[in-house]
C-alpha positions as CSV (number, residue, x, y, z in Angstrom):
1,X,-91.5,-124.4,164.0
2,X,-90.8,-120.9,162.6
3,X,-92.9,-119.1,160.0
4,X,-96.7,-118.7,160.2
5,X,-97.3,-121.6,162.5
6,X,-96.1,-122.1,166.1
7,X,-96.8,-125.2,168.2
8,X,-97.2,-124.9,171.9
9,X,-97.2,-127.9,174.2
10,X,-99.8,-127.8,177.1
11,X,-99.7,-131.2,178.8
12,X,-101.0,-133.7,176.3
13,X,-102.3,-131.0,174.0
14,X,-100.5,-129.3,171.2
15,X,-101.8,-125.8,170.4
16,X,-101.1,-124.8,166.8
17,X,-101.0,-121.0,166.6
18,X,-101.5,-119.6,163.2
19,X,-100.0,-116.1,163.2
20,X,-99.8,-114.6,159.7
21,X,-102.1,-111.6,159.7
22,X,-105.4,-112.8,158.1
23,X,-104.1,-116.4,158.1
24,X,-104.8,-117.1,154.5
25,X,-104.0,-120.3,152.7
26,X,-100.8,-119.4,150.9
27,X,-97.8,-121.4,149.8
28,X,-95.8,-120.9,152.9
29,X,-98.7,-121.5,155.3
30,X,-99.8,-124.7,153.5
31,X,-96.2,-126.0,153.6
32,X,-96.1,-125.2,157.3
33,X,-99.4,-127.1,157.9
34,X,-98.0,-130.2,156.3
35,X,-94.8,-130.0,158.4
36,X,-96.8,-129.5,161.6
37,X,-99.1,-132.3,160.8
38,X,-96.2,-134.6,160.2
39,X,-94.7,-133.6,163.5
40,X,-98.0,-134.2,165.4
41,X,-98.5,-137.6,163.9
42,X,-95.0,-138.6,165.0
43,X,-95.5,-137.7,168.7
44,X,-95.8,-140.8,170.9
45,X,-98.4,-141.2,173.7
46,X,-101.7,-139.4,174.4
47,X,-102.2,-136.3,172.3
48,X,-104.8,-133.9,171.1
49,X,-104.6,-130.8,168.9
50,X,-106.0,-127.3,169.2
51,X,-105.9,-124.9,166.2
52,X,-106.2,-121.2,166.9
53,X,-105.6,-118.0,164.9
54,X,-104.5,-114.6,166.1
55,X,-106.2,-111.2,166.6
56,X,-109.5,-110.9,164.8
57,X,-108.9,-113.7,162.4
58,X,-109.1,-117.5,162.8
59,X,-108.5,-117.6,159.0
60,X,-109.7,-115.5,156.1
61,X,-109.5,-118.4,153.7
62,X,-107.9,-118.8,150.3
63,X,-105.7,-116.2,148.5
64,X,-107.4,-116.3,145.1
65,X,-106.2,-112.9,144.2
66,X,-102.7,-114.3,143.8
67,X,-103.9,-116.3,140.8
68,X,-105.3,-113.4,138.8
69,X,-103.9,-113.6,135.3
70,X,-102.1,-116.9,135.9
71,X,-102.7,-120.2,134.1
72,X,-105.7,-122.2,135.3
73,X,-103.4,-125.1,136.0
74,X,-101.7,-123.1,138.8
75,X,-105.1,-122.4,140.4
76,X,-106.1,-126.1,140.2
77,X,-102.8,-127.2,141.8
78,X,-103.4,-124.7,144.6
79,X,-106.9,-126.0,145.2
80,X,-105.5,-129.5,145.3
81,X,-103.0,-128.4,148.0
82,X,-105.7,-126.8,150.1
83,X,-107.8,-130.0,149.7
84,X,-104.8,-132.0,150.9
85,X,-104.5,-129.9,154.1
86,X,-108.2,-130.2,154.7
87,X,-108.1,-134.0,154.2
88,X,-105.2,-134.4,156.6
89,X,-106.9,-132.4,159.4
90,X,-110.3,-134.1,158.8
91,X,-108.7,-137.6,159.0
92,X,-106.1,-136.8,161.7
93,X,-106.1,-139.8,164.1
94,X,-106.0,-137.4,167.0
95,X,-108.8,-135.4,168.7
96,X,-108.9,-131.9,167.2
97,X,-110.5,-128.7,168.5
98,X,-110.9,-125.4,166.7
99,X,-110.5,-122.4,168.9
100,X,-112.2,-119.9,166.6
101,X,-110.8,-116.7,168.0
102,X,-112.3,-114.4,165.2
103,X,-113.5,-114.4,161.7
104,X,-113.6,-117.8,160.0
105,X,-114.4,-117.0,156.4
106,X,-114.6,-119.4,153.4
107,X,-111.6,-121.7,153.6
108,X,-111.0,-120.6,157.2
109,X,-114.5,-121.8,158.1
110,X,-113.8,-125.0,156.3
111,X,-110.6,-125.6,158.3
112,X,-112.7,-125.2,161.5
113,X,-115.2,-127.7,160.1
114,X,-112.3,-130.2,159.7
115,X,-111.9,-130.2,163.5
116,X,-113.9,-132.5,165.8
117,X,-115.1,-129.7,168.1
118,X,-115.5,-126.0,167.6
119,X,-115.5,-123.3,170.2
120,X,-116.3,-119.8,168.8
121,X,-115.6,-116.4,170.2
122,X,-118.9,-114.7,171.2
123,X,-118.0,-111.1,171.2
124,X,-116.4,-110.7,167.8
125,X,-116.1,-112.7,164.6
126,X,-118.3,-114.5,162.1
127,X,-118.5,-117.9,160.4
128,X,-119.2,-117.3,156.8
129,X,-119.0,-119.1,153.5
130,X,-119.2,-116.0,151.2
131,X,-118.6,-117.7,147.8
132,X,-122.1,-116.8,146.5
133,X,-121.3,-113.1,147.0
134,X,-117.8,-113.5,145.5
135,X,-119.3,-115.0,142.4
136,X,-117.6,-118.4,142.7
137,X,-118.8,-122.0,143.2
138,X,-117.3,-124.5,145.6
139,X,-114.5,-126.8,144.5
140,X,-115.8,-130.4,144.7
141,X,-113.7,-131.3,147.7
142,X,-114.9,-128.2,149.6
143,X,-118.5,-128.9,148.8
144,X,-118.1,-132.5,150.0
145,X,-116.4,-131.3,153.2
146,X,-119.2,-128.9,154.0
147,X,-121.9,-131.4,153.3
148,X,-120.2,-134.0,155.5
149,X,-119.7,-131.8,158.5
150,X,-122.8,-129.5,158.7
151,X,-126.5,-130.3,159.0
152,X,-128.1,-130.3,155.6
153,X,-130.3,-127.2,156.1
154,X,-127.4,-125.3,157.6
155,X,-125.1,-126.3,154.8
156,X,-127.6,-125.1,152.2
157,X,-128.3,-121.8,153.9
158,X,-124.6,-121.1,154.5
159,X,-123.6,-121.8,150.9
160,X,-126.6,-120.3,149.2
161,X,-127.0,-117.1,151.1
162,X,-123.4,-116.3,152.3
163,X,-124.9,-115.6,155.8
164,X,-122.6,-114.4,158.5
165,X,-123.2,-116.4,161.6
166,X,-122.4,-114.9,165.0
167,X,-121.1,-117.4,167.6
168,X,-124.5,-117.9,169.2
169,X,-126.1,-118.3,165.8
170,X,-123.4,-120.8,164.8
171,X,-124.1,-122.9,167.9
172,X,-127.9,-122.8,167.1
173,X,-127.2,-123.9,163.5
174,X,-124.9,-126.8,164.4
175,X,-121.8,-125.1,163.1
176,X,-120.1,-124.5,166.5
177,X,-120.5,-126.4,169.7
178,X,-119.9,-123.6,172.2
179,X,-119.8,-119.8,172.2
180,X,-117.6,-118.1,174.8
181,X,-116.0,-114.7,175.5
182,X,-112.6,-114.2,173.8
183,X,-110.5,-114.8,177.0
184,X,-112.2,-118.2,177.5
185,X,-112.0,-119.6,174.0
186,X,-108.5,-121.0,174.0
187,X,-108.4,-122.3,177.6
188,X,-111.8,-124.1,177.0
189,X,-110.4,-125.6,173.8
190,X,-107.4,-126.9,175.7
191,X,-109.6,-128.5,178.3
192,X,-111.8,-130.2,175.8
193,X,-108.7,-131.4,173.9
194,X,-107.0,-132.7,177.1
195,X,-110.1,-134.7,178.0
196,X,-110.0,-136.5,174.7
197,X,-106.2,-136.9,174.4
198,X,-106.2,-140.6,175.4
199,X,-108.4,-141.8,172.6
200,X,-106.8,-144.7,170.6
201,X,-105.3,-143.4,167.4
202,X,-105.9,-146.5,165.4
203,X,-109.6,-146.6,166.3
204,X,-110.2,-142.9,166.1
205,X,-108.4,-142.6,162.8
206,X,-110.4,-145.6,161.4
207,X,-113.6,-144.0,162.6
208,X,-112.8,-140.8,160.9
209,X,-112.0,-142.6,157.7
210,X,-115.3,-144.4,157.9
211,X,-117.4,-141.3,158.9
212,X,-115.9,-139.0,156.2
213,X,-115.1,-141.6,153.5
214,X,-117.0,-139.9,150.7
215,X,-115.6,-136.4,151.5
216,X,-112.1,-137.7,151.9
217,X,-112.2,-139.5,148.6
218,X,-113.1,-136.2,146.8
219,X,-110.6,-134.2,148.9
220,X,-107.8,-136.6,148.0
221,X,-108.6,-136.7,144.3
222,X,-107.3,-134.3,141.7
223,X,-109.1,-131.2,140.4
C-alpha cells in the first residue's frame, strides 16, 4: 500500500508502518487505515498485526487545527471517522500489538489502547492524553475507549491531569505491558504477535465484541 501506511509481512505477522511525519489522523491516513484493515481481514490463515510509527512519533493524534473556522458538522464527521478507525482496531478479530516507538499523544495514545498488547520505547517518548491542557473534553467514543482499556485510577489520572507517562511509568500504571530500548521494541512486538497468530478469529472477534461491547456501541454511533 502506498501513502502513509506500509504493510510488511514477517511470517504470520503483518507489520503496519505508519510513516507520515507526526502520524496524525488526517483524511488520507484514515482512508489508508480502512484500506489496510480491509486487506488484513481478507488474509487467510494464521495472522497477527503489529502497528508501529516512525522516528520519535508513534502518533501525535488528531489534526484539530485543520477544522479551525470550519462548520461544526465537518468536525463531527471527522470525529466519527476517527471513532470508526478505533472501533475497527479494537474489535479486529486478530491479535494486535502496538510497538510504541515514540510519543503516543491524545488520539495516538488511544490507537495504542485499541491494541491487545503494548510495548513502549523506554529511552524516548511519552504516553499522554493532553486534552485537559488543550482545553477540550473527550468525545464520547474516546472517553468510552479509555475507560474500557485502562484501570480506572489510571484513566482518571491520565485524563484529568494530562500526565506524560514514560515507558516505565506506563507499565506501572497498566498502560503498557513492557518497556524496552528502541532497537528491541519492534522485534519484541513481532515475537508477541507471532506467538498469538494462531488464535481463532471467530472466537477472538467474538470475545472482543463481548469485552468491549459498551465502548464499541459508542464508537460506532454518530456524534
